[in-house]
N, C-alpha and C positions, 0 to 999 in steps of 0.2 A: 505281587500288588503294583510293583514297578513296571514289570512287563506287561501286564493287563492295561496299566495307564498308557503305556506307550503304544499298545495296539489301539486302544481307543483314539488316540491321538493320531495315529496313522491313517484311521478311517475318517478323520474330521469329526469325531464325536467329542467336541471341546468340552461339554458341560461334564460329561462323565470322567473324561481324561483329567481335568482340572480338580474334581472333587477327590479323586483316588491319589492324584499326584501331591495334593496338599498334605494328606495324610502320610504319604511315604516320606515327605520332606520332615515333617515333625518328628516322625519315628526314628529317622536316620540320624537326625541332629541329637535326639535323646540317647540313643543306644551307642552311635559311632563318633559323634562330635561334629562340630560344624566344619572341621577341616578335612575330613575323610574323604577320599576320592569318590566314594559311592554317594556320600551326602552331596557332594559338589555336582555330580551327574544328575541327581534327582532335582537339585535346585535348578539346573540349567534347563532340564525338561519342563519344569514348571513355568519358566521364564519364557519358554518357546510357545507354550500355550498362551500365556499373556499377549505374546507377540502376534500370533495368529488371530486373536480375538481384538487386535487393535488397541490393546492396553500398553502403548509404547513405553510410557514412563515407568510403570511397574516393571516391565520386561528389562528396560535399561539399567535400572537400578540393581536388579538382581543379577543381571549378567555382568555388571562392572564388579560386583562383590565376587562372582565365580572366576573372573579373569584374574583379578588381583590375588586371590586365594590360590589358584592353580599355579600361577607363576612362582609364588612363594613356597608352596608345598611339592609340586611336582617338578617344576623348572619351566623355563621359557619355551623349551623346544619339545616338551612332552606332547604327544598327540592330542590328549585331552585339553591341554592349554591352547593349542592351535584351534581346536573345535570352539571352545569358549570364545576365543577372540573372533572367530568367523561368525559366530552367532551374534555377538554384540555389534560387529560391523553391519550384519543384516537389519538389526534394530535401528541403527543409525540410518541405513539406507530407507527404511520404511518410513523415517520422519523427515526425508528430504535432507539429511545431513550428508551431503555426498562426498565432500572433501575427507571428513573423518572416516567415512566407511572405505573410501578408495584407500587411503593411507594404511588402514589396518589390514585390509584384504591383500594388498600387494605384499605386506610383510608376511601374511599367513601363506600366500603362494609360494613365495620364495622358500620359506622355511620347510613347507611340505615337500616341495621338490627335493630339497637337499636331504631331508630325513626319511621321507617315506618312499620318494621316487616319482617320476611323471606319471606312472601308470596307476598308483594307488587311488582307489575310489576317493579318499579324503582329500587328495591332491586335485582330482577332477572336481569334486564339489567346490573347492576354494576358487579354482579357476571359474567355474561356472558363476559364483557369486561376484567376482570381480568383473566379469563379462556384463552382469546386470547393472552393476554400478556405472560402467562405462556407457551402457545403453541409456540408463536414466538422466545421464548429463549430455546425451545427444552425440557421443562419440562412437558414431555407427560403425566406422571401419575397424577401429580396435575391439568394439564389441563383437562383430561378425567374425573376424579373424580367431578370436579366442572362443567363440561359440561352436564354430566348426570343428575346432580341435576337441572340444568338450564331447560334442555329439559322436564323432568318430571314436574317441577313447571309451565313452560310455557303452557304444554298440559292441565294441571289442570286448570290453571287461564284464559288463553286466548283461548284455543281450538286447535286442531290439524291444522286447515287451516290458523291461524293468522300468518301474515309475520314474526313477531318475533319468533314465534315457529319453523317455517321453517328455519329461519337463525340459530338459536341454533342447529337444527338437521345437518344443513350443517357444522357448525364448529366442531361438534362431529364426523361427517364423515370424515372430515379433519385429526383430531387427530388419528382416526383410520388408516387412509391412511398413515400418517407418522410413524406409529408403525408398518407397514407392515401387518395389518389386513385388507387384500384386500376384502374379502367376505363381511365384516361387513361395511366397507366404501362404496363398489359399491352398496350394497343393499339400504343403506340410501341415497347415492347420487342420484340415480335413482329416490326415492321417492321424494327427494327434487327438483329436476329439474322438474319432472311432476307437482309438487305443485306450483312452482315458474311460470311456464308457464301458468297455469290455474289462479292463483290469481293475479300475477303481470303483465304478458304479456310477450312475447318472447323477448322483446328488454330491459326490465328492467335491471339495472345494477346487481341487485342480481341474476336474471335468468341467465345471461351471466357468472357471477362468478361460479355459481353452475355447469354450464355446463364445465367450464374452468377445475374445480377440478375433475369431472367425467372423462374428458379426461386425466388427470394426473394419475387417477387410472388406467386406460387402458394403458398408457404409462408405468407406472412402473411394470405392468404384461407383458409388451412385446406385447401388442396388438396394434401394430403401426398403422395400417390402420384405425381401429376405432378411435385412438386418433387422428390421422392426420385429419380425416374427421371433427370431432368436433371441434378441434383447429383452422381450417381454417374459420369455421362459427364464432367462438369467436373473431378471429382477425378481421374479416370484420365488426361485429356488433360494437365492441369497437371503431374501427376508425371512424364509421358513428355516434356513440353516443357521445363519449368522445373525440375524436381527436386523431391524430397520435402520439402526445407527451405526452399523459397521462399516468402516471406510471403503470396503469392497462393494457393499450394497449401494452406498452413495455414488461410487464411481459407475456402476452399471446403470443406476437411475439417470445420472448425468448424460450417459452415452445414449440412453433411450430418448431422453429429451432432446438431444442433438438430432436424432432421426426424425422425431415429430417435426421439429424446426425445420429440417431440410425439405420436408413435405409440405410446408405451410400450415401445419396443424398448430397454429399458435397457442390456442388456449390449453391444449394437452401439454405442450412443451412448457408454457409459463407456470402451470400448476406443478408440475413435477420439479421444475428448476427452482421454484421458491422453497419447496420442501427440502431439496438438496442444500440450498444455501443456508437456510436456517439450521438445519441439523449439522452441517460442516462447522459453522461458526460455534455451536455447542460442543461437538465431539472433538473437533481437530484445532480449533482456535481460529480467530479471525485473520491471522497473517499466514496460515499454512498454505503452500501452493495449490492444493486442491480446492481450498475454499475460494481463494482468488480466481481460480479458473470458472468455478460455478457462478461466481458474482459477474465475472465477465460475460458469460454465456447468457445470463439473466438480462444484463444491459442489452446485449444485442437483440434478445426477443422483444424487449420494450421498444427498442428502436425500430424494428421492422414493422411494429403495429402502430408507430406514430405517437407513442407515448414517451 
């Protein structure tokens, strides 16, 4: 049941994964006890599902429990403890708690290199996550330097077609994008989109994310029609897979609204941006960075229409 839940999770079938993983957690607690390593793994996997669905507080609460228990039961340098710390850092990251994420990820990277070695897949994953935190804070050169190491190591260890390799390429492309290195970003993103469709399928969350980022590259180059066409596809797919209130759906709607805005399609932009603002306030909270960004974008749309 645990393995089938993990397979659902790997395919982005969150509802099926969550239902089965809840059963696994309850059974393992009853049979093995709350502190057994297998129970902790199943709790961690359930927390990851909450995380991917945007249920950040539920994920954080569960992951803190796993980290504290793993340190006590397995020890601070056990690979499973490091994995749980890495996952908690990722949840901090998703909530915009960058300093908490960075502090924990640096600790994980250093411990992983010491215990597992530079070339171990778990070490590469922890480096990848730290690079994302640098990226999210606008520390582009630190992010780029680490992501190049991650891409090269992933290709060597896992191969060009492995999903983790493709993810690391995707993130390096995003760093190029944010630095205005459009040609490097576009070339890598097209490669990532093609690989994701082939390996993961057209509706996998990673495939949709890579399409979203390629659309952003078109957008920032002023290639509005190419951006609009791809963003419409991303919005429709995310609504279908993740639901209309998921943070990733809201982000893609915000990006499409910006494309409408740049083309002077004010009413389409306004309608979509109002929906994003209202949903973001309800789901993320009024002071979340994404909520504030969407409010700022709506202000600009009103301004341009003389309202």
